[in-house]
C-alpha positions in Angstrom: 18.6 -28.1 -5.4 17.6 -27.8 -1.8 13.9 -28.5 -0.9 13.6 -25.2 0.9 15.0 -23.3 -2.1 12.6 -25.1 -4.5 9.7 -24.2 -2.3 10.8 -20.5 -2.2 11.2 -20.4 -6.0 7.8 -22.0 -6.7 6.2 -19.6 -4.2 7.7 -16.7 -6.2 6.5 -18.1 -9.5 3.0 -18.5 -8.0 2.9 -14.9 -6.8 4.1 -13.6 -10.1 1.4 -15.6 -11.9 -1.2 -14.3 -9.4 -0.1 -10.7 -9.9 0.0 -11.0 -13.7 -3.6 -12.3 -13.6 -4.9 -9.3 -11.8 -6.8 -6.5 -13.5 -5.1 -3.1 -14.2 -7.3 -1.5 -11.5 -6.2 -4.1 -8.9 -2.6 -3.5 -9.8 -3.0 0.3 -9.4 -4.6 -0.2 -6.0 -1.6 -2.3 -5.0 0.7 0.4 -6.2 -1.2 3.0 -4.2 -0.9 0.9 -1.1 2.8 0.4 -1.6 3.3 4.2 -2.0 1.4 4.8 1.3 3.6 2.2 3.0 6.7 3.9 1.6 5.6 7.3 2.9 4.8 5.9 6.3 8.3 4.3 6.5 10.0 7.5 5.3 8.0 9.5 7.9 9.3 7.2 10.6 12.8 7.3 9.3 12.8 11.1 9.4 12.1 11.0 13.1 14.7 8.3 13.8 18.3 9.3 13.9 19.3 5.6 13.4 18.1 5.7 9.8 19.2 9.2 8.9 21.8 9.4 6.2 23.7 12.5 5.1 23.9 13.1 1.4 27.4 13.1 -0.2 28.8 16.5 -0.9 28.3 17.8 -4.4 31.5 18.2 -6.4 31.8 19.3 -10.0 33.3 16.7 -12.4 36.1 18.2 -14.6 
């Protein structure tokens, strides 16, 4: 296995261990922060035509 890949995989394992060791309250705060970031990203996407996607037309299945 490549040394860079080993480093990446170990880093992921370490982050998972760190997150698992956090309290429920800390995890909920992280979740709230992620939600705020998502809303901010969505807000920017609404104003940007480059990221705008049209929904597929609705059709009834037989």
